[in-house]
Each structure stands twice: as structure tokens, then as C-alpha cells.
C-alpha positions, 0 to 999 in steps of 0.5 A: 813331838811337835807340842814339845818343840812348840813349848820349848820355843815358847819358853825360849822366846819368853826367856829372850824377852825377859832377858832383853827387858832386863838388859835394857833396864840395866843400861838405863840405870845410872846414879842420880836423877836428871833428864833421861836418867833413872834413880835405882834407889827410888822406892817407887821405881823399885816397887814397880820394877819388882811387880814387873819382874814377878809378872814376867816370871808368872808368864814364863811359868805359865808357858813352861807348864803349858797353861798359856797358849802361844796367842795368850803369851804373845798378848800378855807380853805385849801388855807387859811391854806397854807397861814398861814403855809407860814407866819409861815415859813417866820417868822421862817426864819427871827427871828419872823419878816416878811421882805418886800419881805415876806409881798409882797409874802403873800399879792399876795397869799392873793389876789389870795385867795380873788379872789377865795373867791369872785368867789366861793361866786358869782358863783350861786351854792347853797347846 
């Protein structure tokens, strides 16, 4: 009984974080580039955002299936938040765009996070 409640709370927490992240991203999107503005049509931005969304879904699925413990989930979510923060910082530095170097750096970070997600989901720990 407690295990089901814990899993339900984790799913709700992960969903809440994904919803909050999506809402924040929606608020930032404006047309055209400029200081502090996002160009949603920029292919590098879109590629990085697709990866972030995919990884958030993988984390949520791991919580739902019980493959991720609460501690693992918390650590993975912190990593995803750090990745999103770095993206925003890089975009602010370049008038709402990501340079190829920024994209390369963010993809390296996303690769690291992807490996952590896989490792945590497949280490045979359960709640």
C-alpha cells in the first residue's frame, strides 16, 4: 500500500516538474531573436529541446515502471534542470540563439544524462 502511494507521488512529482518546465519554456518563446528572446524556429534550439523532452519522458517512464528510486529520480531531475539552465544561459549570451559550440556542449551534457538515466533504470533497484 505504502509502495503504491510512494510511486503515485513520484509520478505526480515528475509530471509536475515536466509541466512546470514546459510552462516556463512556453513563456520564454517569442518571435524573432534579440536579447533575452528565444527563436523557436532555430534548428539547434529545437534539437536540444527535443532531446530534453525525450529524456524527461524516459525519467517519467522509469518512475511509473518502478525502475527509478526516489533518490535516483531526484538526482536525474536536478541534472535535467542544470541542463535547461545551461541552455537558457547560452541562449541569453547569444541573443536567443545557440551557437554550434553551445549545441555541442549541451549535447555532451545530454549524452551524459542519457547514460545516467539508462544506468539508473537498469541497476535492478526497486522501491
